[in-house]
N, C-alpha and C positions, 0 to 999 in steps of 0.2 A: 617156498622159501629159501634161496639156498642160506645156510650157513656155515657156509664153507669158506675157511680163508687162508687165499692161497701165497704161498711161497716170491716175491719178487726176484726172488735169482735163481729159481728152475722151475719145474713142474712140479714139487711138490703140492697138495694140500692140505689142510690138518680140519678137524671140527674146532678146533676149540683156541684162542689165540694164542694162551698157555706152553699147546705145543709149536707153534709156528716158532715164538718166542724161543724156545728150548732148543728148537730146529735151526734157527738161524745164528744162535749162538755156537752152536756145535759142529754144523757142517757146512758153514761158510765163513772162512775168514774175513776178517775187520775191515781189509783192505777189499776183498771183493764187495762187501757192503757199501764201504764209502763209493766206489765205482759203478755201481747200478743205481745209485742213489741220483751220484753226480750225472748218469748219463739219461736218469729219466728227470732230471731238471732242464741240462741244458734242451731236450727233446721240445721243454713245456716253455720253456724259454724261445725257442728255436719259432713254434707255429705262434706264440703274444705277436710278438716284436716281427717274424719274415724273415728273421734273416741273426742268423749264427753269432751271439755273443763270445768275446774271447775270455780267459778266466779274469783277469786283471779289470775286465770290461764291465764284468758280472758284480762284483764286486770288491772294494778298497780294499788295499794290504791296509792292516794297522802298522800304526810308526811301533817300534821299539821303545819308544821312551815313557 
């Protein structure tokens, strides 16, 4: 059984989820994490729908009111 937790941004792996969390918070900037998550989401949406959606099509912009 593989009890390792892989970092989604690099090749590091950790035996404990807490160690992975610390690694993400210390090593990777928030903007890097957001970019990685959005790219991952875009890949999933593309594979499901067969075509890529632009950012405005994927989620409507909330109103400022």
